[in-house]
C-alpha positions as semicolon CSV with decimal commas, in nm:
position;residue;x (nm);y (nm);z (nm)
1;X;4,035;-6,138;-5,514
2;X;3,854;-5,809;-5,567
3;X;3,932;-5,467;-5,422
4;X;3,653;-5,297;-5,231
5;X;3,636;-4,977;-5,028
6;X;3,451;-4,938;-4,699
7;X;3,367;-4,615;-4,515
8;X;3,379;-4,627;-4,135
9;X;3,222;-4,379;-3,896
10;X;3,140;-4,343;-3,528
11;X;3,034;-4,066;-3,294
12;X;2,951;-4,257;-2,975
13;X;3,149;-4,447;-2,709
14;X;3,503;-4,324;-2,789
15;X;3,463;-4,295;-3,168
16;X;3,833;-4,323;-3,255
17;X;3,856;-4,644;-3,053
18;X;3,542;-4,778;-3,224
19;X;3,681;-4,708;-3,572
20;X;4,016;-4,871;-3,490
21;X;3,837;-5,176;-3,345
22;X;3,616;-5,192;-3,654
23;X;3,925;-5,199;-3,876
24;X;4,043;-5,502;-3,678
25;X;3,700;-5,656;-3,729
26;X;3,713;-5,592;-4,103
27;X;4,061;-5,746;-4,119
28;X;3,919;-6,058;-3,952
29;X;3,630;-6,105;-4,196
30;X;3,638;-6,437;-4,383
31;X;3,797;-6,440;-4,729
32;X;3,898;-6,076;-4,681
33;X;4,232;-5,901;-4,630
34;X;4,270;-5,543;-4,510
35;X;4,496;-5,375;-4,767
36;X;4,509;-5,020;-4,630
37;X;4,328;-4,772;-4,411
38;X;4,321;-4,394;-4,416
39;X;4,399;-4,166;-4,131
40;X;4,119;-4,091;-3,890
41;X;3,926;-3,769;-3,950
42;X;3,707;-3,573;-3,712
43;X;3,406;-3,449;-3,908
44;X;3,097;-3,245;-3,840
45;X;2,769;-3,437;-3,856
46;X;2,567;-3,425;-4,178
47;X;2,190;-3,425;-4,190
48;X;2,098;-3,436;-3,821
49;X;2,332;-3,174;-3,671
50;X;2,243;-3,197;-3,300
51;X;2,491;-3,472;-3,218
52;X;2,864;-3,517;-3,148
53;X;3,124;-3,494;-3,422
54;X;3,214;-3,815;-3,603
55;X;3,540;-3,995;-3,652
56;X;3,561;-4,126;-4,009
57;X;3,802;-4,335;-4,214
58;X;3,807;-4,543;-4,531
59;X;3,951;-4,893;-4,568
60;X;4,054;-5,085;-4,877
61;X;4,004;-5,462;-4,865
62;X;4,083;-5,747;-5,100
63;X;3,808;-6,007;-5,085
64;X;3,658;-6,311;-5,252
65;X;3,322;-6,238;-5,090
66;X;3,050;-6,121;-5,328
67;X;2,935;-5,760;-5,281
68;X;2,619;-5,886;-5,108
69;X;2,814;-6,118;-4,878
70;X;3,061;-5,841;-4,792
71;X;2,773;-5,605;-4,711
72;X;2,611;-5,872;-4,493
73;X;2,941;-5,921;-4,308
74;X;2,974;-5,544;-4,255
75;X;2,618;-5,518;-4,122
76;X;2,685;-5,810;-3,887
77;X;2,996;-5,628;-3,761
78;X;2,789;-5,314;-3,699
79;X;2,545;-5,525;-3,497
80;X;2,832;-5,673;-3,292
81;X;2,929;-5,317;-3,202
82;X;2,576;-5,241;-3,089
83;X;2,456;-5,034;-3,385
84;X;2,097;-4,919;-3,339
85;X;1,911;-4,761;-3,632
86;X;1,672;-4,528;-3,452
87;X;1,632;-4,265;-3,728
88;X;1,813;-4,143;-4,040
89;X;2,154;-3,985;-3,962
90;X;2,118;-4,068;-3,590
91;X;2,423;-4,088;-3,363
92;X;2,586;-4,430;-3,389
93;X;2,856;-4,638;-3,233
94;X;2,955;-4,773;-3,577
95;X;2,854;-4,713;-3,936
96;X;3,005;-4,920;-4,217
97;X;2,920;-4,843;-4,579
98;X;3,034;-5,043;-4,879
99;X;3,143;-4,766;-5,114
100;X;3,291;-4,945;-5,413
101;X;3,342;-5,304;-5,522
102;X;3,586;-5,320;-5,813
103;X;3,414;-5,353;-6,148
104;X;3,064;-5,369;-6,002
105;X;2,775;-5,132;-6,045
106;X;2,436;-5,233;-5,906
107;X;2,120;-5,085;-5,767
108;X;1,871;-5,303;-5,584
109;X;1,677;-5,286;-5,260
110;X;1,972;-5,402;-5,051
111;X;2,279;-5,253;-5,219
112;X;2,372;-4,965;-5,448
113;X;2,724;-4,951;-5,592
114;X;2,895;-4,719;-5,610
115;X;2,750;-4,575;-5,290
116;X;2,500;-4,318;-5,419
117;X;2,618;-4,000;-5,244
118;X;2,982;-4,077;-5,172
119;X;3,111;-3,833;-5,435
120;X;2,928;-3,547;-5,256
121;X;3,066;-3,619;-4,910
122;X;3,401;-3,481;-4,804
123;X;3,403;-3,712;-4,500
124;X;3,419;-4,002;-4,748
125;X;3,618;-3,854;-5,036
126;X;3,901;-3,703;-4,830
127;X;4,000;-4,033;-4,661
128;X;3,936;-4,230;-4,983
129;X;4,162;-3,995;-5,181
130;X;4,431;-4,037;-4,914
131;X;4,459;-4,412;-4,976
132;X;4,342;-4,433;-5,340
133;X;4,372;-4,095;-5,515
134;X;4,339;-4,251;-5,861
135;X;4,036;-4,463;-5,769
136;X;3,758;-4,382;-6,015
137;X;3,401;-4,344;-5,899
138;X;3,200;-4,449;-6,205
139;X;3,016;-4,156;-6,358
140;X;3,196;-3,901;-6,138
141;X;3,575;-3,921;-6,174
142;X;3,889;-3,980;-5,971
143;X;3,876;-3,967;-5,593
144;X;4,147;-3,700;-5,566
145;X;3,969;-3,471;-5,812
146;X;3,635;-3,513;-5,638
147;X;3,788;-3,455;-5,294
148;X;3,966;-3,140;-5,406
149;X;3,637;-2,991;-5,531
150;X;3,449;-3,044;-5,203
151;X;3,423;-2,807;-4,907
152;X;3,653;-2,951;-4,640
153;X;3,535;-2,721;-4,363
154;X;3,461;-2,923;-4,053
155;X;3,712;-3,198;-4,137
156;X;4,025;-3,243;-3,928
157;X;4,284;-3,516;-3,978
158;X;4,351;-3,689;-3,645
159;X;4,610;-3,959;-3,704
160;X;4,756;-4,209;-3,947
161;X;4,676;-4,577;-3,907
162;X;4,996;-4,740;-4,017
């Protein structure tokens, strides 16, 4: 089994409900066990600003799926939720990003690990540091240190998912 971290986000169709349902979907993936999930966070949109706020979280899973197979399963889950990719940073019912896959660094057309901009994004680093403060992002440092250095304006903790 290998630990992996997944970012979840939604800003359409009751976003908190979508993120909670997506956690159930992740827990039901084959050869994968949901280890932990962060609280939910309301966050301001990044990139395209003329859209509703997001609800974000990060999950830790233990899996025997390869990174590519896990990504494919996450993309299939997004599709089940009705994800439409109309333009970059568009509003979405569900966004799932594979952030880290223990011991793996890769960069190809389909997958980059660690996720290329995760260390710059408070909406990723704050929930990641909640569940894995000592998690190291290769080339950047520990999650807690990275989160503490980011501007957390526009991020509000909503609830714990225990």
